[in-house]
PDB file of the backbone (N, CA, C, O) and the ligand in Angstrom, with CONECT records:
HET     ZN  A 101       1
ATOM      1  N   MET A   1     123.716  48.166  93.638  1.00  0.00           N
ATOM      2  CA  MET A   1     123.960  49.212  92.634  1.00  0.00           C
ATOM      3  C   MET A   1     123.858  48.607  91.233  1.00  0.00           C
ATOM      4  O   MET A   1     124.480  47.588  90.934  1.00  0.00           O
ATOM      5  N   THR A   2     123.074  49.246  90.398  1.00  0.00           N
ATOM      6  CA  THR A   2     122.996  48.773  89.033  1.00  0.00           C
ATOM      7  C   THR A   2     124.185  49.276  88.238  1.00  0.00           C
ATOM      8  O   THR A   2     124.888  50.199  88.649  1.00  0.00           O
ATOM      9  N   ALA A   3     124.389  48.658  87.109  1.00  0.00           N
ATOM     10  CA  ALA A   3     125.548  49.025  86.307  1.00  0.00           C
ATOM     11  C   ALA A   3     125.403  50.415  85.708  1.00  0.00           C
ATOM     12  O   ALA A   3     126.396  51.030  85.319  1.00  0.00           O
ATOM     13  N   SER A   4     124.172  50.916  85.632  1.00  0.00           N
ATOM     14  CA  SER A   4     123.962  52.204  84.974  1.00  0.00           C
ATOM     15  C   SER A   4     124.365  53.383  85.849  1.00  0.00           C
ATOM     16  O   SER A   4     124.841  54.395  85.336  1.00  0.00           O
ATOM     17  N   ASP A   5     124.179  53.267  87.177  1.00  0.00           N
ATOM     18  CA  ASP A   5     124.371  54.453  88.002  1.00  0.00           C
ATOM     19  C   ASP A   5     125.716  54.473  88.736  1.00  0.00           C
ATOM     20  O   ASP A   5     125.932  55.352  89.570  1.00  0.00           O
ATOM     21  N   TRP A   6     126.606  53.555  88.460  1.00  0.00           N
ATOM     22  CA  TRP A   6     127.903  53.617  89.154  1.00  0.00           C
ATOM     23  C   TRP A   6     128.755  54.764  88.629  1.00  0.00           C
ATOM     24  O   TRP A   6     129.661  55.220  89.327  1.00  0.00           O
ATOM     25  N   LYS A   7     128.485  55.243  87.408  1.00  0.00           N
ATOM     26  CA  LYS A   7     129.208  56.402  86.858  1.00  0.00           C
ATOM     27  C   LYS A   7     128.842  57.672  87.611  1.00  0.00           C
ATOM     28  O   LYS A   7     129.663  58.579  87.748  1.00  0.00           O
ATOM     29  N   LYS A   8     127.587  57.736  88.106  1.00  0.00           N
ATOM     30  CA  LYS A   8     127.149  58.882  88.902  1.00  0.00           C
ATOM     31  C   LYS A   8     127.964  58.957  90.188  1.00  0.00           C
ATOM     32  O   LYS A   8     128.419  60.028  90.590  1.00  0.00           O
ATOM     33  N   THR A   9     128.140  57.803  90.824  1.00  0.00           N
ATOM     34  CA  THR A   9     128.934  57.740  92.050  1.00  0.00           C
ATOM     35  C   THR A   9     130.359  58.193  91.783  1.00  0.00           C
ATOM     36  O   THR A   9     130.958  58.922  92.573  1.00  0.00           O
ATOM     37  N   LEU A  10     130.886  57.748  90.658  1.00  0.00           N
ATOM     38  CA  LEU A  10     132.256  58.126  90.297  1.00  0.00           C
ATOM     39  C   LEU A  10     132.375  59.635  90.097  1.00  0.00           C
ATOM     40  O   LEU A  10     133.389  60.236  90.453  1.00  0.00           O
ATOM     41  N   LYS A  11     131.337  60.241  89.526  1.00  0.00           N
ATOM     42  CA  LYS A  11     131.332  61.687  89.303  1.00  0.00           C
ATOM     43  C   LYS A  11     131.320  62.440  90.631  1.00  0.00           C
ATOM     44  O   LYS A  11     131.957  63.483  90.778  1.00  0.00           O
ATOM     45  N   GLN A  12     130.579  61.884  91.599  1.00  0.00           N
ATOM     46  CA  GLN A  12     130.518  62.510  92.920  1.00  0.00           C
ATOM     47  C   GLN A  12     131.866  62.480  93.616  1.00  0.00           C
ATOM     48  O   GLN A  12     132.159  63.340  94.446  1.00  0.00           O
ATOM     49  N   LEU A  13     132.690  61.492  93.281  1.00  0.00           N
ATOM     50  CA  LEU A  13     133.973  61.332  93.959  1.00  0.00           C
ATOM     51  C   LEU A  13     135.116  62.078  93.263  1.00  0.00           C
ATOM     52  O   LEU A  13     136.283  61.901  93.614  1.00  0.00           O
ATOM     53  N   GLU A  14     134.771  62.920  92.268  1.00  0.00           N
ATOM     54  CA  GLU A  14     135.805  63.682  91.560  1.00  0.00           C
ATOM     55  C   GLU A  14     136.631  64.545  92.515  1.00  0.00           C
ATOM     56  O   GLU A  14     137.829  64.740  92.307  1.00  0.00           O
ATOM     57  N   ILE A  15     135.977  65.065  93.570  1.00  0.00           N
ATOM     58  CA  ILE A  15     136.690  65.956  94.506  1.00  0.00           C
ATOM     59  C   ILE A  15     137.482  65.183  95.551  1.00  0.00           C
ATOM     60  O   ILE A  15     138.245  65.774  96.314  1.00  0.00           O
ATOM     61  N   LYS A  16     137.306  63.856  95.591  1.00  0.00           N
ATOM     62  CA  LYS A  16     138.043  63.024  96.551  1.00  0.00           C
ATOM     63  C   LYS A  16     138.842  61.968  95.791  1.00  0.00           C
ATOM     64  O   LYS A  16     138.384  60.833  95.655  1.00  0.00           O
ATOM     65  N   PRO A  17     140.022  62.321  95.297  1.00  0.00           N
ATOM     66  CA  PRO A  17     140.784  61.406  94.441  1.00  0.00           C
ATOM     67  C   PRO A  17     141.166  60.085  95.121  1.00  0.00           C
ATOM     68  O   PRO A  17     141.167  59.037  94.475  1.00  0.00           O
ATOM     69  N   VAL A  18     141.488  60.130  96.414  1.00  0.00           N
ATOM     70  CA  VAL A  18     141.903  58.904  97.109  1.00  0.00           C
ATOM     71  C   VAL A  18     140.727  57.950  97.238  1.00  0.00           C
ATOM     72  O   VAL A  18     140.854  56.752  96.985  1.00  0.00           O
ATOM     73  N   VAL A  19     139.577  58.495  97.637  1.00  0.00           N
ATOM     74  CA  VAL A  19     138.373  57.676  97.763  1.00  0.00           C
ATOM     75  C   VAL A  19     137.950  57.139  96.406  1.00  0.00           C
ATOM     76  O   VAL A  19     137.475  56.009  96.288  1.00  0.00           O
ATOM     77  N   LYS A  20     138.133  57.975  95.375  1.00  0.00           N
ATOM     78  CA  LYS A  20     137.788  57.564  94.013  1.00  0.00           C
ATOM     79  C   LYS A  20     138.635  56.365  93.573  1.00  0.00           C
ATOM     80  O   LYS A  20     138.114  55.408  93.001  1.00  0.00           O
ATOM     81  N   ALA A  21     139.928  56.423  93.840  1.00  0.00           N
ATOM     82  CA  ALA A  21     140.813  55.320  93.485  1.00  0.00           C
ATOM     83  C   ALA A  21     140.420  54.046  94.216  1.00  0.00           C
ATOM     84  O   ALA A  21     140.457  52.957  93.645  1.00  0.00           O
ATOM     85  N   LYS A  22     140.044  54.187  95.479  1.00  0.00           N
ATOM     86  CA  LYS A  22     139.607  53.048  96.270  1.00  0.00           C
ATOM     87  C   LYS A  22     138.305  52.469  95.723  1.00  0.00           C
ATOM     88  O   LYS A  22     138.125  51.252  95.674  1.00  0.00           O
ATOM     89  N   PHE A  23     137.391  53.371  95.307  1.00  0.00           N
ATOM     90  CA  PHE A  23     136.114  52.938  94.727  1.00  0.00           C
ATOM     91  C   PHE A  23     136.353  52.125  93.460  1.00  0.00           C
ATOM     92  O   PHE A  23     135.749  51.070  93.264  1.00  0.00           O
ATOM     93  N   ILE A  24     137.239  52.626  92.603  1.00  0.00           N
ATOM     94  CA  ILE A  24     137.523  51.941  91.344  1.00  0.00           C
ATOM     95  C   ILE A  24     138.137  50.571  91.616  1.00  0.00           C
ATOM     96  O   ILE A  24     137.841  49.604  90.914  1.00  0.00           O
ATOM     97  N   LYS A  25     138.996  50.490  92.639  1.00  0.00           N
ATOM     98  CA  LYS A  25     139.648  49.215  92.929  1.00  0.00           C
ATOM     99  C   LYS A  25     138.668  48.190  93.501  1.00  0.00           C
ATOM    100  O   LYS A  25     138.712  47.019  93.127  1.00  0.00           O
ATOM    101  N   HIS A  26     137.783  48.622  94.408  1.00  0.00           N
ATOM    102  CA  HIS A  26     136.990  47.657  95.155  1.00  0.00           C
ATOM    103  C   HIS A  26     135.509  47.596  94.777  1.00  0.00           C
ATOM    104  O   HIS A  26     134.909  46.526  94.888  1.00  0.00           O
ATOM    105  N   CYS A  27     134.904  48.678  94.342  1.00  0.00           N
ATOM    106  CA  CYS A  27     133.446  48.741  94.190  1.00  0.00           C
ATOM    107  C   CYS A  27     132.950  48.821  92.751  1.00  0.00           C
ATOM    108  O   CYS A  27     131.749  48.701  92.512  1.00  0.00           O
ATOM    109  N   LYS A  28     133.841  49.018  91.791  1.00  0.00           N
ATOM    110  CA  LYS A  28     133.409  49.128  90.399  1.00  0.00           C
ATOM    111  C   LYS A  28     132.810  47.803  89.920  1.00  0.00           C
ATOM    112  O   LYS A  28     133.390  46.746  90.170  1.00  0.00           O
ATOM    113  N   PRO A  29     131.634  47.840  89.221  1.00  0.00           N
ATOM    114  CA  PRO A  29     131.086  46.608  88.682  1.00  0.00           C
ATOM    115  C   PRO A  29     132.028  45.985  87.645  1.00  0.00           C
ATOM    116  O   PRO A  29     132.769  46.691  86.961  1.00  0.00           O
ATOM    117  N   LYS A  30     131.986  44.667  87.540  1.00  0.00           N
ATOM    118  CA  LYS A  30     132.863  43.971  86.600  1.00  0.00           C
ATOM    119  C   LYS A  30     132.518  44.333  85.167  1.00  0.00           C
ATOM    120  O   LYS A  30     131.359  44.610  84.855  1.00  0.00           O
ATOM    121  N   ASP A  31     133.525  44.333  84.288  1.00  0.00           N
ATOM    122  CA  ASP A  31     133.275  44.473  82.862  1.00  0.00           C
ATOM    123  C   ASP A  31     132.828  43.117  82.335  1.00  0.00           C
ATOM    124  O   ASP A  31     133.618  42.174  82.281  1.00  0.00           O
ATOM    125  N   ARG A  32     131.574  43.022  81.950  1.00  0.00           N
ATOM    126  CA  ARG A  32     131.014  41.733  81.555  1.00  0.00           C
ATOM    127  C   ARG A  32     130.852  41.637  80.044  1.00  0.00           C
ATOM    128  O   ARG A  32     130.581  42.624  79.361  1.00  0.00           O
ATOM    129  N   LYS A  33     131.027  40.404  79.541  1.00  0.00           N
ATOM    130  CA  LYS A  33     130.843  40.161  78.118  1.00  0.00           C
ATOM    131  C   LYS A  33     129.474  39.552  77.839  1.00  0.00           C
ATOM    132  O   LYS A  33     128.971  39.638  76.719  1.00  0.00           O
ATOM    133  N   THR A  34     128.876  38.942  78.846  1.00  0.00           N
ATOM    134  CA  THR A  34     127.559  38.323  78.674  1.00  0.00           C
ATOM    135  C   THR A  34     126.622  38.809  79.769  1.00  0.00           C
ATOM    136  O   THR A  34     127.055  39.453  80.725  1.00  0.00           O
ATOM    137  N   GLY A  35     125.350  38.502  79.629  1.00  0.00           N
ATOM    138  CA  GLY A  35     124.394  38.801  80.686  1.00  0.00           C
ATOM    139  C   GLY A  35     123.511  40.001  80.401  1.00  0.00           C
ATOM    140  O   GLY A  35     123.582  40.612  79.335  1.00  0.00           O
ATOM    141  N   VAL A  36     122.681  40.324  81.377  1.00  0.00           N
ATOM    142  CA  VAL A  36     121.679  41.381  81.238  1.00  0.00           C
ATOM    143  C   VAL A  36     122.338  42.734  81.006  1.00  0.00           C
ATOM    144  O   VAL A  36     121.826  43.564  80.256  1.00  0.00           O
ATOM    145  N   VAL A  37     123.473  42.947  81.655  1.00  0.00           N
ATOM    146  CA  VAL A  37     124.120  44.264  81.642  1.00  0.00           C
ATOM    147  C   VAL A  37     124.612  44.660  80.240  1.00  0.00           C
ATOM    148  O   VAL A  37     124.738  45.847  79.941  1.00  0.00           O
ATOM    149  N   THR A  38     124.887  43.672  79.390  1.00  0.00           N
ATOM    150  CA  THR A  38     125.415  43.984  78.055  1.00  0.00           C
ATOM    151  C   THR A  38     124.345  44.566  77.137  1.00  0.00           C
ATOM    152  O   THR A  38     124.658  45.284  76.186  1.00  0.00           O
ATOM    153  N   LYS A  39     123.067  44.251  77.429  1.00  0.00           N
ATOM    154  CA  LYS A  39     121.973  44.753  76.587  1.00  0.00           C
ATOM    155  C   LYS A  39     121.273  45.898  77.290  1.00  0.00           C
ATOM    156  O   LYS A  39     120.764  45.745  78.400  1.00  0.00           O
ATOM    157  N   LYS A  40     121.254  47.032  76.639  1.00  0.00           N
ATOM    158  CA  LYS A  40     120.658  48.222  77.225  1.00  0.00           C
ATOM    159  C   LYS A  40     119.665  48.821  76.231  1.00  0.00           C
ATOM    160  O   LYS A  40     119.885  48.793  75.021  1.00  0.00           O
ATOM    161  N   CYS A  41     118.559  49.366  76.768  1.00  0.00           N
ATOM    162  CA  CYS A  41     117.578  50.018  75.891  1.00  0.00           C
ATOM    163  C   CYS A  41     118.210  51.259  75.258  1.00  0.00           C
ATOM    164  O   CYS A  41     118.824  52.070  75.951  1.00  0.00           O
ATOM    165  N   GLU A  42     118.056  51.403  73.939  1.00  0.00           N
ATOM    166  CA  GLU A  42     118.651  52.547  73.246  1.00  0.00           C
ATOM    167  C   GLU A  42     117.918  53.844  73.530  1.00  0.00           C
ATOM    168  O   GLU A  42     118.473  54.929  73.357  1.00  0.00           O
ATOM    169  N   ARG A  43     116.660  53.731  73.968  1.00  0.00           N
ATOM    170  CA  ARG A  43     115.836  54.930  74.161  1.00  0.00           C
ATOM    171  C   ARG A  43     115.944  55.460  75.584  1.00  0.00           C
ATOM    172  O   ARG A  43     116.135  56.659  75.784  1.00  0.00           O
ATOM    173  N   CYS A  44     115.821  54.557  76.598  1.00  0.00           N
ATOM    174  CA  CYS A  44     115.773  55.039  77.979  1.00  0.00           C
ATOM    175  C   CYS A  44     116.909  54.507  78.854  1.00  0.00           C
ATOM    176  O   CYS A  44     117.173  55.067  79.917  1.00  0.00           O
ATOM    177  N   GLY A  45     117.582  53.443  78.430  1.00  0.00           N
ATOM    178  CA  GLY A  45     118.712  52.943  79.201  1.00  0.00           C
ATOM    179  C   GLY A  45     118.395  51.847  80.193  1.00  0.00           C
ATOM    180  O   GLY A  45     119.250  51.477  80.998  1.00  0.00           O
ATOM    181  N   ARG A  46     117.171  51.317  80.152  1.00  0.00           N
ATOM    182  CA  ARG A  46     116.823  50.209  81.046  1.00  0.00           C
ATOM    183  C   ARG A  46     117.563  48.939  80.642  1.00  0.00           C
ATOM    184  O   ARG A  46     117.980  48.776  79.495  1.00  0.00           O
ATOM    185  N   PHE A  47     117.716  48.042  81.622  1.00  0.00           N
ATOM    186  CA  PHE A  47     118.361  46.758  81.347  1.00  0.00           C
ATOM    187  C   PHE A  47     117.358  45.624  81.208  1.00  0.00           C
ATOM    188  O   PHE A  47     117.607  44.651  80.496  1.00  0.00           O
ATOM    189  N   GLY A  48     116.210  45.752  81.898  1.00  0.00           N
ATOM    190  CA  GLY A  48     115.254  44.644  81.925  1.00  0.00           C
ATOM    191  C   GLY A  48     114.369  44.590  80.708  1.00  0.00           C
ATOM    192  O   GLY A  48     114.199  45.588  80.008  1.00  0.00           O
ATOM    193  N   ALA A  49     113.797  43.412  80.452  1.00  0.00           N
ATOM    194  CA  ALA A  49     112.793  43.183  79.400  1.00  0.00           C
ATOM    195  C   ALA A  49     113.238  43.730  78.055  1.00  0.00           C
ATOM    196  O   ALA A  49     112.542  44.538  77.440  1.00  0.00           O
ATOM    197  N   HIS A  50     114.397  43.285  77.605  1.00  0.00           N
ATOM    198  CA  HIS A  50     115.004  43.789  76.375  1.00  0.00           C
ATOM    199  C   HIS A  50     114.428  43.080  75.148  1.00  0.00           C
ATOM    200  O   HIS A  50     114.313  41.854  75.127  1.00  0.00           O
ATOM    201  N   ILE A  51     114.068  43.861  74.130  1.00  0.00           N
ATOM    202  CA  ILE A  51     113.602  43.283  72.865  1.00  0.00           C
ATOM    203  C   ILE A  51     114.670  43.537  71.807  1.00  0.00           C
ATOM    204  O   ILE A  51     114.879  44.674  71.384  1.00  0.00           O
ATOM    205  N   SER A  52     115.345  42.463  71.382  1.00  0.00           N
ATOM    206  CA  SER A  52     116.388  42.640  70.372  1.00  0.00           C
ATOM    207  C   SER A  52     115.932  42.158  69.002  1.00  0.00           C
ATOM    208  O   SER A  52     116.681  42.255  68.031  1.00  0.00           O
ATOM    209  N   SER A  53     114.691  41.632  68.914  1.00  0.00           N
ATOM    210  CA  SER A  53     114.165  41.178  67.632  1.00  0.00           C
ATOM    211  C   SER A  53     114.096  42.320  66.633  1.00  0.00           C
ATOM    212  O   SER A  53     113.835  43.463  67.008  1.00  0.00           O
ATOM    213  N   TYR A  54     114.326  42.020  65.377  1.00  0.00           N
ATOM    214  CA  TYR A  54     114.316  42.991  64.266  1.00  0.00           C
ATOM    215  C   TYR A  54     115.303  44.132  64.494  1.00  0.00           C
ATOM    216  O   TYR A  54     115.158  45.196  63.893  1.00  0.00           O
ATOM    217  N   GLY A  55     116.300  43.932  65.346  1.00  0.00           N
ATOM    218  CA  GLY A  55     117.282  44.975  65.616  1.00  0.00           C
ATOM    219  C   GLY A  55     116.716  46.182  66.339  1.00  0.00           C
ATOM    220  O   GLY A  55     117.219  47.294  66.180  1.00  0.00           O
ATOM    221  N   LEU A  56     115.667  45.971  67.139  1.00  0.00           N
ATOM    222  CA  LEU A  56     115.019  47.083  67.828  1.00  0.00           C
ATOM    223  C   LEU A  56     115.874  47.614  68.974  1.00  0.00           C
ATOM    224  O   LEU A  56     116.083  48.822  69.093  1.00  0.00           O
ATOM    225  N   ASN A  57     116.368  46.707  69.815  1.00  0.00           N
ATOM    226  CA  ASN A  57     117.146  47.053  71.013  1.00  0.00           C
ATOM    227  C   ASN A  57     116.422  48.046  71.922  1.00  0.00           C
ATOM    228  O   ASN A  57     116.978  49.068  72.324  1.00  0.00           O
ATOM    229  N   LEU A  58     115.171  47.720  72.235  1.00  0.00           N
ATOM    230  CA  LEU A  58     114.357  48.553  73.116  1.00  0.00           C
ATOM    231  C   LEU A  58     113.887  47.720  74.299  1.00  0.00           C
ATOM    232  O   LEU A  58     113.871  46.491  74.233  1.00  0.00           O
ATOM    233  N   CYS A  59     113.503  48.391  75.384  1.00  0.00           N
ATOM    234  CA  CYS A  59     112.847  47.690  76.475  1.00  0.00           C
ATOM    235  C   CYS A  59     111.365  47.586  76.140  1.00  0.00           C
ATOM    236  O   CYS A  59     110.884  48.242  75.216  1.00  0.00           O
ATOM    237  N   ARG A  60     110.646  46.764  76.888  1.00  0.00           N
ATOM    238  CA  ARG A  60     109.238  46.535  76.557  1.00  0.00           C
ATOM    239  C   ARG A  60     108.392  47.787  76.738  1.00  0.00           C
ATOM    240  O   ARG A  60     107.413  47.984  76.018  1.00  0.00           O
ATOM    241  N   GLN A  61     108.763  48.636  77.697  1.00  0.00           N
ATOM    242  CA  GLN A  61     107.987  49.853  77.936  1.00  0.00           C
ATOM    243  C   GLN A  61     108.120  50.816  76.749  1.00  0.00           C
ATOM    244  O   GLN A  61     107.124  51.365  76.278  1.00  0.00           O
ATOM    245  N   CYS A  62     109.351  51.018  76.270  1.00  0.00           N
ATOM    246  CA  CYS A  62     109.560  51.907  75.128  1.00  0.00           C
ATOM    247  C   CYS A  62     108.908  51.329  73.879  1.00  0.00           C
ATOM    248  O   CYS A  62     108.347  52.064  73.066  1.00  0.00           O
ATOM    249  N   PHE A  63     108.986  49.988  73.729  1.00  0.00           N
ATOM    250  CA  PHE A  63     108.370  49.367  72.568  1.00  0.00           C
ATOM    251  C   PHE A  63     106.871  49.618  72.552  1.00  0.00           C
ATOM    252  O   PHE A  63     106.300  49.906  71.500  1.00  0.00           O
ATOM    253  N   ARG A  64     106.230  49.512  73.711  1.00  0.00           N
ATOM    254  CA  ARG A  64     104.794  49.771  73.818  1.00  0.00           C
ATOM    255  C   ARG A  64     104.454  51.195  73.389  1.00  0.00           C
ATOM    256  O   ARG A  64     103.438  51.435  72.736  1.00  0.00           O
ATOM    257  N   GLU A  65     105.327  52.142  73.770  1.00  0.00           N
ATOM    258  CA  GLU A  65     105.054  53.542  73.458  1.00  0.00           C
ATOM    259  C   GLU A  65     105.212  53.860  71.970  1.00  0.00           C
ATOM    260  O   GLU A  65     104.425  54.629  71.417  1.00  0.00           O
ATOM    261  N   ILE A  66     106.216  53.280  71.322  1.00  0.00           N
ATOM    262  CA  ILE A  66     106.505  53.691  69.943  1.00  0.00           C
ATOM    263  C   ILE A  66     106.188  52.626  68.901  1.00  0.00           C
ATOM    264  O   ILE A  66     106.528  52.793  67.729  1.00  0.00           O
ATOM    265  N   ALA A  67     105.536  51.525  69.310  1.00  0.00           N
ATOM    266  CA  ALA A  67     105.267  50.422  68.380  1.00  0.00           C
ATOM    267  C   ALA A  67     104.451  50.881  67.171  1.00  0.00           C
ATOM    268  O   ALA A  67     104.772  50.528  66.036  1.00  0.00           O
ATOM    269  N   VAL A  68     103.416  51.651  67.405  1.00  0.00           N
ATOM    270  CA  VAL A  68     102.555  52.095  66.297  1.00  0.00           C
ATOM    271  C   VAL A  68     103.316  53.030  65.356  1.00  0.00           C
ATOM    272  O   VAL A  68     103.152  52.969  64.137  1.00  0.00           O
ATOM    273  N   GLU A  69     104.155  53.902  65.942  1.00  0.00           N
ATOM    274  CA  GLU A  69     104.921  54.848  65.120  1.00  0.00           C
ATOM    275  C   GLU A  69     105.888  54.136  64.176  1.00  0.00           C
ATOM    276  O   GLU A  69     106.086  54.573  63.042  1.00  0.00           O
ATOM    277  N   ILE A  70     106.496  53.030  64.648  1.00  0.00           N
ATOM    278  CA  ILE A  70     107.462  52.346  63.801  1.00  0.00           C
ATOM    279  C   ILE A  70     106.823  51.248  62.966  1.00  0.00           C
ATOM    280  O   ILE A  70     107.527  50.478  62.313  1.00  0.00           O
ATOM    281  N   GLY A  71     105.505  51.166  62.980  1.00  0.00           N
ATOM    282  CA  GLY A  71     104.813  50.323  62.022  1.00  0.00           C
ATOM    283  C   GLY A  71     104.304  48.988  62.503  1.00  0.00           C
ATOM    284  O   GLY A  71     103.916  48.155  61.683  1.00  0.00           O
ATOM    285  N   PHE A  72     104.288  48.748  63.812  1.00  0.00           N
ATOM    286  CA  PHE A  72     103.708  47.510  64.316  1.00  0.00           C
ATOM    287  C   PHE A  72     102.214  47.697  64.521  1.00  0.00           C
ATOM    288  O   PHE A  72     101.742  48.777  64.874  1.00  0.00           O
ATOM    289  N   LYS A  73     101.478  46.604  64.288  1.00  0.00           N
ATOM    290  CA  LYS A  73     100.029  46.669  64.402  1.00  0.00           C
ATOM    291  C   LYS A  73      99.558  45.599  65.375  1.00  0.00           C
ATOM    292  O   LYS A  73     100.020  44.459  65.328  1.00  0.00           O
ATOM    293  N   LYS A  74      98.647  45.966  66.244  1.00  0.00           N
ATOM    294  CA  LYS A  74      98.135  45.018  67.244  1.00  0.00           C
ATOM    295  C   LYS A  74      96.910  44.319  66.685  1.00  0.00           C
ATOM    296  O   LYS A  74      95.958  44.961  66.241  1.00  0.00           O
ATOM    297  N   TYR A  75      96.948  42.977  66.715  1.00  0.00           N
ATOM    298  CA  TYR A  75      95.867  42.199  66.115  1.00  0.00           C
ATOM    299  C   TYR A  75      94.862  41.682  67.128  1.00  0.00           C
ATOM    300  O   TYR A  75      93.805  41.184  66.739  1.00  0.00           O
ATOM    301  N   SER A  76      95.158  41.784  68.403  1.00  0.00           N
ATOM    302  CA  SER A  76      94.221  41.251  69.395  1.00  0.00           C
ATOM    303  C   SER A  76      93.641  42.372  70.247  1.00  0.00           C
ATOM    304  O   SER A  76      92.831  42.114  71.138  1.00  0.00           O
TER     305      SER A  76
HETATM  306 ZN    ZN A 101     113.440  51.855  77.097  1.00  0.00          ZN2+
END
């Protein structure tokens, strides 16, 4: 389970309070201060291939889509 979709699971367990409490105790991902999970794409929410240069905070796929709009130019 990725860190992004565990909230969905928690939402599904709203009708089962006992199971929900058990899920939170045993299955909830750790609150991390470092690592991949701390950096998230601001546009789509991906964790992989993060570009934090120039304060972009985008994944590589989103950067490819909007690079020209935000003023980057491809030289090759
Ligand atoms: Zn993205």
